[in-house]
N, CA, C and O atoms as CSV, one atom per row, in Angstrom:
chain,resi,resn,atom,element,x,y,z
A,1,MET,N,N,4.586,13.241,-5.849
A,1,MET,CA,C,4.575,12.116,-4.945
A,1,MET,C,C,6.005,11.845,-4.490
A,1,MET,O,O,6.924,11.881,-5.309
A,2,PRO,N,N,6.215,11.574,-3.194
A,2,PRO,CA,C,7.551,11.291,-2.717
A,2,PRO,C,C,8.082,9.988,-3.305
A,2,PRO,O,O,7.311,9.106,-3.685
A,3,SER,N,N,9.394,9.878,-3.376
A,3,SER,CA,C,10.013,8.633,-3.820
A,3,SER,C,C,9.667,7.528,-2.843
A,3,SER,O,O,9.502,7.773,-1.648
A,4,LYS,N,N,9.558,6.310,-3.354
A,4,LYS,CA,C,9.255,5.188,-2.474
A,4,LYS,C,C,10.464,4.777,-1.651
A,4,LYS,O,O,10.308,4.125,-0.619
A,5,LYS,N,N,11.657,5.141,-2.078
A,5,LYS,CA,C,12.867,4.814,-1.334
A,5,LYS,C,C,13.313,6.044,-0.569
A,5,LYS,O,O,13.531,7.107,-1.151
A,6,SER,N,N,13.449,5.890,0.757
A,6,SER,CA,C,13.831,7.026,1.573
A,6,SER,C,C,14.406,6.546,2.896
A,6,SER,O,O,14.095,5.452,3.368
A,7,ASP,N,N,15.241,7.374,3.477
A,7,ASP,CA,C,15.734,7.099,4.824
A,7,ASP,C,C,14.760,7.608,5.874
A,7,ASP,O,O,14.982,7.408,7.068
A,8,HIS,N,N,13.673,8.269,5.445
A,8,HIS,CA,C,12.770,8.924,6.380
A,8,HIS,C,C,11.396,8.289,6.472
A,8,HIS,O,O,10.643,8.584,7.401
A,9,HIS,N,N,11.053,7.421,5.526
A,9,HIS,CA,C,9.729,6.803,5.572
A,9,HIS,C,C,9.747,5.394,4.993
A,9,HIS,O,O,10.698,4.978,4.331
A,10,ARG,N,N,8.668,4.679,5.265
A,10,ARG,CA,C,8.437,3.367,4.672
A,10,ARG,C,C,7.214,3.499,3.784
A,10,ARG,O,O,6.213,4.102,4.171
A,11,ALA,N,N,7.303,2.932,2.590
A,11,ALA,CA,C,6.196,3.003,1.631
A,11,ALA,C,C,5.537,1.629,1.530
A,11,ALA,O,O,6.205,0.596,1.545
A,12,PHE,N,N,4.200,1.647,1.425
A,12,PHE,CA,C,3.430,0.433,1.228
A,12,PHE,C,C,2.561,0.620,-0.012
A,12,PHE,O,O,1.782,1.569,-0.103
A,13,ASP,N,N,2.707,-0.300,-0.963
A,13,ASP,CA,C,1.888,-0.263,-2.168
A,13,ASP,C,C,0.588,-1.009,-1.912
A,13,ASP,O,O,0.563,-2.038,-1.238
A,14,VAL,N,N,-0.492,-0.465,-2.466
A,14,VAL,CA,C,-1.824,-1.034,-2.285
A,14,VAL,C,C,-2.309,-1.525,-3.647
A,14,VAL,O,O,-2.319,-0.777,-4.624
A,15,PHE,N,N,-2.707,-2.785,-3.693
A,15,PHE,CA,C,-3.147,-3.417,-4.936
A,15,PHE,C,C,-4.581,-3.900,-4.794
A,15,PHE,O,O,-5.037,-4.222,-3.696
A,16,LEU,N,N,-5.288,-3.947,-5.923
A,16,LEU,CA,C,-6.655,-4.461,-5.951
A,16,LEU,C,C,-6.877,-5.165,-7.275
A,16,LEU,O,O,-6.645,-4.582,-8.334
A,17,PRO,N,N,-7.326,-6.417,-7.228
A,17,PRO,CA,C,-7.606,-7.115,-8.484
A,17,PRO,C,C,-8.826,-6.521,-9.179
A,17,PRO,O,O,-9.794,-6.121,-8.532
A,18,GLY,N,N,-8.761,-6.470,-10.516
A,18,GLY,CA,C,-9.927,-6.082,-11.299
A,18,GLY,C,C,-10.205,-4.602,-11.435
A,18,GLY,O,O,-11.282,-4.235,-11.905
A,19,GLN,N,N,-9.290,-3.737,-11.046
A,19,GLN,CA,C,-9.500,-2.304,-11.170
A,19,GLN,C,C,-8.773,-1.776,-12.402
A,19,GLN,O,O,-7.653,-2.205,-12.678
A,20,PRO,N,N,-9.381,-0.857,-13.147
A,20,PRO,CA,C,-8.766,-0.330,-14.376
A,20,PRO,C,C,-7.690,0.721,-14.093
A,20,PRO,O,O,-7.903,1.914,-14.307
A,21,MET,N,N,-6.546,0.268,-13.615
A,21,MET,CA,C,-5.445,1.178,-13.345
A,21,MET,C,C,-4.300,0.837,-14.291
A,21,MET,O,O,-4.342,-0.190,-14.969
A,22,SER,N,N,-3.302,1.666,-14.342
A,22,SER,CA,C,-2.273,1.507,-15.357
A,22,SER,C,C,-1.073,0.675,-14.917
A,22,SER,O,O,-0.322,0.213,-15.776
A,23,ARG,N,N,-0.861,0.466,-13.644
A,23,ARG,CA,C,0.358,-0.223,-13.205
A,23,ARG,C,C,0.013,-1.641,-12.747
A,23,ARG,O,O,-0.763,-1.823,-11.810
A,24,TYR,N,N,0.579,-2.620,-13.396
A,24,TYR,CA,C,0.326,-4.024,-13.094
A,24,TYR,C,C,1.533,-4.631,-12.395
A,24,TYR,O,O,2.663,-4.461,-12.853
A,25,ILE,N,N,1.309,-5.334,-11.295
A,25,ILE,CA,C,2.367,-6.028,-10.572
A,25,ILE,C,C,1.857,-7.439,-10.288
A,25,ILE,O,O,0.913,-7.605,-9.516
A,26,GLY,N,N,2.454,-8.441,-10.888
A,26,GLY,CA,C,2.082,-9.825,-10.616
A,26,GLY,C,C,0.609,-10.115,-10.798
A,26,GLY,O,O,0.034,-10.865,-10.009
A,27,GLY,N,N,-0.025,-9.539,-11.823
A,27,GLY,CA,C,-1.440,-9.772,-12.074
A,27,GLY,C,C,-2.378,-8.874,-11.284
A,27,GLY,O,O,-3.591,-8.928,-11.485
A,28,LEU,N,N,-1.849,-8.060,-10.401
A,28,LEU,CA,C,-2.660,-7.114,-9.622
A,28,LEU,C,C,-2.411,-5.712,-10.151
A,28,LEU,O,O,-1.410,-5.454,-10.818
A,29,LYS,N,N,-3.325,-4.823,-9.849
A,29,LYS,CA,C,-3.189,-3.432,-10.274
A,29,LYS,C,C,-2.944,-2.545,-9.051
A,29,LYS,O,O,-3.705,-2.573,-8.084
A,30,GLU,N,N,-1.872,-1.762,-9.115
A,30,GLU,CA,C,-1.556,-0.865,-8.009
A,30,GLU,C,C,-2.538,0.296,-8.013
A,30,GLU,O,O,-2.724,0.956,-9.035
A,31,ILE,N,N,-3.172,0.547,-6.857
A,31,ILE,CA,C,-4.151,1.636,-6.772
A,31,ILE,C,C,-3.690,2.786,-5.884
A,31,ILE,O,O,-4.253,3.879,-5.947
A,32,ASP,N,N,-2.663,2.550,-5.047
A,32,ASP,CA,C,-2.241,3.613,-4.142
A,32,ASP,C,C,-0.898,3.233,-3.529
A,32,ASP,O,O,-0.472,2.080,-3.601
A,33,THR,N,N,-0.249,4.205,-2.934
A,33,THR,CA,C,0.927,3.997,-2.097
A,33,THR,C,C,0.728,4.847,-0.859
A,33,THR,O,O,0.378,6.023,-0.958
A,34,VAL,N,N,0.949,4.256,0.314
A,34,VAL,CA,C,0.816,4.994,1.573
A,34,VAL,C,C,2.164,4.974,2.281
A,34,VAL,O,O,2.973,4.071,2.070
A,35,PHE,N,N,2.395,5.964,3.112
A,35,PHE,CA,C,3.694,6.147,3.752
A,35,PHE,C,C,3.551,6.201,5.261
A,35,PHE,O,O,2.591,6.754,5.797
A,36,TYR,N,N,4.540,5.609,5.938
A,36,TYR,CA,C,4.641,5.637,7.397
A,36,TYR,C,C,6.065,6.029,7.744
A,36,TYR,O,O,6.964,5.934,6.909
A,37,GLY,N,N,6.268,6.470,8.973
A,37,GLY,CA,C,7.602,6.843,9.412
A,37,GLY,C,C,8.557,5.667,9.378
A,37,GLY,O,O,8.149,4.522,9.571
A,38,LYS,N,N,9.820,5.946,9.133
A,38,LYS,CA,C,10.839,4.899,9.017
A,38,LYS,C,C,10.879,4.002,10.252
A,38,LYS,O,O,11.100,2.797,10.130
A,39,ASN,N,N,10.669,4.567,11.424
A,39,ASN,CA,C,10.776,3.803,12.661
A,39,ASN,C,C,9.451,3.189,13.122
A,39,ASN,O,O,9.413,2.515,14.152
A,40,ASP,N,N,8.371,3.411,12.377
A,40,ASP,CA,C,7.103,2.765,12.719
A,40,ASP,C,C,7.257,1.255,12.580
A,40,ASP,O,O,7.868,0.776,11.625
A,41,THR,N,N,6.712,0.518,13.518
A,41,THR,CA,C,6.821,-0.938,13.488
A,41,THR,C,C,5.596,-1.588,12.859
A,41,THR,O,O,5.369,-2.783,13.046
A,42,ILE,N,N,4.822,-0.835,12.132
A,42,ILE,CA,C,3.578,-1.325,11.535
A,42,ILE,C,C,3.866,-2.412,10.492
A,42,ILE,O,O,4.850,-2.347,9.755
A,43,THR,N,N,2.979,-3.409,10.455
A,43,THR,CA,C,3.116,-4.513,9.502
A,43,THR,C,C,2.225,-4.276,8.288
A,43,THR,O,O,1.358,-3.402,8.306
A,44,GLU,N,N,2.443,-5.054,7.241
A,44,GLU,CA,C,1.582,-4.977,6.049
A,44,GLU,C,C,0.131,-5.233,6.433
A,44,GLU,O,O,-0.769,-4.557,5.936
A,45,GLN,N,N,-0.105,-6.208,7.318
A,45,GLN,CA,C,-1.472,-6.523,7.732
A,45,GLN,C,C,-2.108,-5.359,8.492
A,45,GLN,O,O,-3.290,-5.070,8.304
A,46,GLU,N,N,-1.344,-4.698,9.337
A,46,GLU,CA,C,-1.872,-3.548,10.081
A,46,GLU,C,C,-2.177,-2.379,9.145
A,46,GLU,O,O,-3.170,-1.678,9.335
A,47,VAL,N,N,-1.331,-2.165,8.140
A,47,VAL,CA,C,-1.608,-1.127,7.146
A,47,VAL,C,C,-2.912,-1.459,6.427
A,47,VAL,O,O,-3.778,-0.597,6.274
A,48,ARG,N,N,-3.051,-2.706,5.988
A,48,ARG,CA,C,-4.268,-3.143,5.289
A,48,ARG,C,C,-5.499,-2.940,6.165
A,48,ARG,O,O,-6.495,-2.373,5.716
A,49,ASP,N,N,-5.433,-3.397,7.403
A,49,ASP,CA,C,-6.581,-3.262,8.306
A,49,ASP,C,C,-6.972,-1.801,8.498
A,49,ASP,O,O,-8.158,-1.471,8.520
A,50,SER,N,N,-5.984,-0.931,8.635
A,50,SER,CA,C,-6.257,0.496,8.791
A,50,SER,C,C,-6.928,1.070,7.547
A,50,SER,O,O,-7.889,1.833,7.652
A,51,LEU,N,N,-6.426,0.705,6.379
A,51,LEU,CA,C,-7.007,1.217,5.134
A,51,LEU,C,C,-8.448,0.741,4.948
A,51,LEU,O,O,-9.302,1.500,4.488
A,52,VAL,N,N,-8.713,-0.505,5.302
A,52,VAL,CA,C,-10.069,-1.056,5.142
A,52,VAL,C,C,-11.003,-0.497,6.217
A,52,VAL,O,O,-12.085,-0.003,5.900
A,53,ASN,N,N,-10.595,-0.572,7.476
A,53,ASN,CA,C,-11.489,-0.226,8.584
A,53,ASN,C,C,-11.605,1.271,8.849
A,53,ASN,O,O,-12.652,1.736,9.298
A,54,HIS,N,N,-10.565,2.017,8.582
A,54,HIS,CA,C,-10.595,3.455,8.884
A,54,HIS,C,C,-10.829,4.308,7.640
A,54,HIS,O,O,-11.569,5.291,7.682
A,55,ASP,N,N,-10.192,3.925,6.531
A,55,ASP,CA,C,-10.243,4.756,5.329
A,55,ASP,C,C,-11.247,4.284,4.288
A,55,ASP,O,O,-11.444,4.946,3.269
A,56,GLY,N,N,-11.887,3.137,4.538
A,56,GLY,CA,C,-12.945,2.684,3.641
A,56,GLY,C,C,-12.496,2.004,2.359
A,56,GLY,O,O,-13.274,1.914,1.409
A,57,TYR,N,N,-11.256,1.523,2.311
A,57,TYR,CA,C,-10.792,0.801,1.129
A,57,TYR,C,C,-11.541,-0.524,0.996
A,57,TYR,O,O,-12.029,-1.080,1.980
A,58,ASP,N,N,-11.621,-1.008,-0.215
A,58,ASP,CA,C,-12.223,-2.305,-0.520
A,58,ASP,C,C,-11.496,-3.394,0.268
A,58,ASP,O,O,-10.268,-3.375,0.359
A,59,SER,N,N,-12.234,-4.333,0.834
A,59,SER,CA,C,-11.631,-5.379,1.663
A,59,SER,C,C,-10.795,-6.374,0.860
A,59,SER,O,O,-10.118,-7.220,1.444
A,60,ARG,N,N,-10.832,-6.284,-0.459
A,60,ARG,CA,C,-10.023,-7.183,-1.292
A,60,ARG,C,C,-8.602,-6.685,-1.497
A,60,ARG,O,O,-7.817,-7.350,-2.174
A,61,ILE,N,N,-8.241,-5.526,-0.929
A,61,ILE,CA,C,-6.913,-4.979,-1.176
A,61,ILE,C,C,-5.823,-5.897,-0.632
A,61,ILE,O,O,-6.020,-6.663,0.311
A,62,ILE,N,N,-4.669,-5.780,-1.274
A,62,ILE,CA,C,-3.452,-6.460,-0.842
A,62,ILE,C,C,-2.406,-5.366,-0.650
A,62,ILE,O,O,-2.226,-4.507,-1.512
A,63,VAL,N,N,-1.727,-5.408,0.479
A,63,VAL,CA,C,-0.719,-4.390,0.806
A,63,VAL,C,C,0.644,-5.059,0.874
A,63,VAL,O,O,0.812,-6.083,1.537
A,64,LYS,N,N,1.613,-4.476,0.187
A,64,LYS,CA,C,2.993,-4.965,0.202
A,64,LYS,C,C,3.922,-3.793,0.448
A,64,LYS,O,O,3.765,-2.728,-0.148
A,65,GLU,N,N,4.892,-3.995,1.333
A,65,GLU,CA,C,5.872,-2.932,1.551
A,65,GLU,C,C,6.701,-2.764,0.285
A,65,GLU,O,O,7.187,-3.744,-0.280
A,66,ALA,N,N,6.860,-1.527,-0.155
A,66,ALA,CA,C,7.622,-1.228,-1.363
A,66,ALA,C,C,9.083,-1.548,-1.131
A,66,ALA,O,O,9.603,-1.363,-0.031
A,67,LYS,N,N,9.727,-2.018,-2.150
A,67,LYS,CA,C,11.153,-2.379,-2.064
A,67,LYS,C,C,12.020,-1.221,-2.461
A,67,LYS,O,O,13.246,-1.335,-2.452
């Protein structure tokens, strides 16, 4: 998996409450990380909408840009 910090891409972490995953962040469990180009102007909400509407993710997901 690529590093979340890069000069070439932006990473967004995907969280879902109540899933048996190993990484916990603020009471949520990280289920995935998705990447977009560094210059993409996409927002966290647009990433979430794409994952739910196009990729079939659970509508309860929360998306946060990785730091």
